[in-house]
One Martini backbone bead per residue (centre of mass of N, CA, C, O) as a GRO file, in nm:
protein
   79
    1MET     BB    1  -6.258   3.077   2.886
    2SER     BB    2  -6.413   3.350   2.867
    3ALA     BB    3  -6.672   3.533   2.985
    4LYS     BB    4  -6.789   3.595   2.696
    5THR     BB    5  -6.791   3.266   2.615
    6ALA     BB    6  -6.957   3.202   2.875
    7THR     BB    7  -7.295   3.081   2.776
    8LYS     BB    8  -7.381   2.847   2.934
    9THR     BB    9  -7.601   2.624   3.063
   10ALA     BB   10  -7.748   2.389   3.198
   11ASN     BB   11  -7.799   2.076   3.176
   12THR     BB   12  -8.113   1.930   3.057
   13ARG     BB   13  -8.360   1.698   3.207
   14ALA     BB   14  -8.694   1.617   3.101
   15THR     BB   15  -8.971   1.425   3.243
   16ILE     BB   16  -9.264   1.220   3.155
   17TYR     BB   17  -9.343   0.925   3.347
   18GLU     BB   18  -9.624   0.805   3.436
   19GLY     BB   19  -9.681   1.115   3.554
   20ARG     BB   20  -9.378   1.171   3.620
   21PHE     BB   21  -9.179   1.434   3.720
   22ASP     BB   22  -8.846   1.515   3.584
   23ILE     BB   23  -8.545   1.705   3.683
   24ASN     BB   24  -8.218   1.787   3.548
   25PHE     BB   25  -7.889   1.926   3.644
   26ASP     BB   26  -7.592   1.982   3.464
   27CYS     BB   27  -7.275   2.047   3.448
   28VAL     BB   28  -7.063   2.242   3.208
   29GLY     BB   29  -6.857   2.410   3.340
   30VAL     BB   30  -6.666   2.686   3.425
   31THR     BB   31  -6.574   2.771   3.121
   32ALA     BB   32  -6.896   2.770   3.009
   33CYS     BB   33  -7.047   2.902   3.237
   34LYS     BB   34  -7.234   3.187   3.301
   35TYR     BB   35  -7.253   3.119   3.643
   36ALA     BB   36  -6.976   3.102   3.721
   37CYS     BB   37  -6.673   3.130   3.939
   38GLY     BB   38  -6.487   3.133   3.715
   39GLU     BB   39  -6.207   2.895   3.711
   40TYR     BB   40  -6.333   2.766   3.950
   41GLU     BB   41  -6.494   2.581   4.144
   42CYS     BB   42  -6.818   2.547   4.188
   43SER     BB   43  -7.037   2.582   4.461
   44PHE     BB   44  -7.294   2.438   4.298
   45ARG     BB   45  -7.137   2.179   4.266
   46THR     BB   46  -7.271   1.830   4.274
   47PHE     BB   47  -7.169   1.558   4.141
   48GLY     BB   48  -7.234   1.719   3.847
   49SER     BB   49  -7.441   1.906   3.958
   50CYS     BB   50  -7.667   2.172   3.943
   51GLY     BB   51  -7.746   2.445   4.199
   52SER     BB   52  -7.805   2.697   4.042
   53PRO     BB   53  -8.066   2.906   4.021
   54HIS     BB   54  -7.986   3.067   3.765
   55ALA     BB   55  -7.917   2.826   3.579
   56LYS     BB   56  -8.187   2.680   3.606
   57LEU     BB   57  -8.373   2.903   3.502
   58ALA     BB   58  -8.237   2.931   3.225
   59ALA     BB   59  -8.289   2.635   3.140
   60ILE     BB   60  -8.598   2.644   3.158
   61LYS     BB   61  -8.638   2.869   2.951
   62LEU     BB   62  -8.504   2.724   2.716
   63LEU     BB   63  -8.689   2.478   2.720
   64ARG     BB   64  -8.953   2.629   2.678
   65ASP     BB   65  -8.880   2.754   2.404
   66ARG     BB   66  -8.829   2.484   2.256
   67LEU     BB   67  -9.110   2.360   2.307
   68SER     BB   68  -9.270   2.581   2.166
   69LYS     BB   69  -9.143   2.540   1.889
   70GLU     BB   70  -9.224   2.242   1.854
   71SER     BB   71  -9.528   2.286   1.887
   72LYS     BB   72  -9.563   2.475   1.645
   73GLN     BB   73  -9.469   2.274   1.427
   74ILE     BB   74  -9.695   2.070   1.478
   75GLU     BB   75  -9.934   2.259   1.434
   76ASP     BB   76  -9.856   2.338   1.140
   77PHE     BB   77  -9.866   2.049   1.026
   78GLU     BB   78 -10.170   1.993   1.103
   79GLY     BB   79 -10.324   2.270   0.995
   0.00000   0.00000   0.00000
């Protein structure tokens, strides 16, 4: 995948369970990740997890935007 089509950010899983917040970032692979270091193994990848601060921040922003959209749909439905 070329750099122009490598547009994905880290896979993200966030939960709040019994008051405990947990967030995980998984690597999407160097050929798909917008923040990877070319076609070689990313130096931020550790046992399948993403450690890139830029990829993590982008994933958090994407998650925030999606949660805001979901929240708005619920509010409109209750409206």
